[in-house]
C-alpha positions in Angstrom: 0.0 0.0 0.0 1.3 3.5 -0.9 -0.8 5.5 1.5 -4.1 4.7 -0.2 -7.3 4.2 1.8 -8.7 0.7 1.5 -12.3 -0.6 1.8 -13.5 -4.1 2.4 -15.5 -5.1 -0.7 -14.9 -8.8 -1.3 -17.7 -8.8 -4.0 -15.9 -6.2 -6.2 -14.2 -7.6 -9.3 -11.0 -5.5 -8.6 -10.8 -6.6 -4.9 -7.7 -8.4 -3.8 -8.0 -12.0 -2.6 -8.3 -10.6 0.9 -11.4 -8.7 -0.1 -9.9 -5.2 0.1 -9.9 -2.6 -2.6 -8.4 0.9 -2.9 -11.1 3.5 -2.1 -10.1 5.7 -5.0 -11.2 3.0 -7.4 -14.7 3.0 -5.9 -14.8 6.8 -5.9 -13.8 7.0 -9.5 -16.4 4.4 -10.5 -19.0 6.3 -8.6 -18.0 9.5 -10.5 -18.1 7.7 -13.8 -21.3 5.9 -13.1 -19.7 2.7 -14.3 -16.9 0.2 -13.4 -13.4 1.1 -14.6 -12.6 -0.5 -17.8 -9.7 -3.0 -18.1 -6.5 -1.0 -18.1 -7.9 2.3 -16.7 -6.0 3.8 -13.8 -7.0 6.4 -11.3 -4.7 9.4 -10.8 -4.7 11.6 -7.7 -4.3 15.1 -9.2 -2.8 16.7 -6.1 -0.5 13.7 -5.5 -2.1 12.8 -2.2 -3.2 9.1 -2.4 -5.5 9.6 0.5 -7.4 12.5 -1.0 -10.3 10.7 -2.8 -12.4 13.8 -3.3 -14.1 13.4 -6.7 -12.5 16.6 -8.1 -9.1 15.2 -7.2 -9.4 12.0 -9.2 -8.6 11.6 -12.9 -9.2 8.4 -14.8 -6.4 7.6 -17.2 -7.0 5.2 -20.1 -3.8 3.3 -19.4 -0.8 2.9 -17.2 1.2 4.6 -20.0 -1.0 7.7 -19.9 -0.7 7.8 -16.1 3.1 7.5 -16.2 3.1 10.4 -18.7 1.2 12.6 -16.3 3.7 11.8 -13.5 6.6 12.5 -15.9 5.2 15.9 -16.9 4.7 16.7 -13.2 8.3 15.8 -12.3 9.6 17.8 -15.3 7.6 20.9 -14.2 8.9 20.5 -10.6 12.5 20.3 -11.8 12.1 23.4 -13.9 11.0 25.4 -10.9 14.1 24.6 -8.8 
């Protein structure tokens, strides 16, 4: 776990074998009104993995898209040093 909040939902298709799931997945699915599609990843806009406010969550189409967001964020941070 990387600081994410977890919820016990053993019935959810993305739940781990232990029945727990990251709360941001549930929040994003609620925001979308549908389950996340295969490959979709939830990004925390402010970088705080515990902030699951709906306006802080962005659904990325893939891990690649998510990685690009983080790469751009790191580049911007380095430019301000």
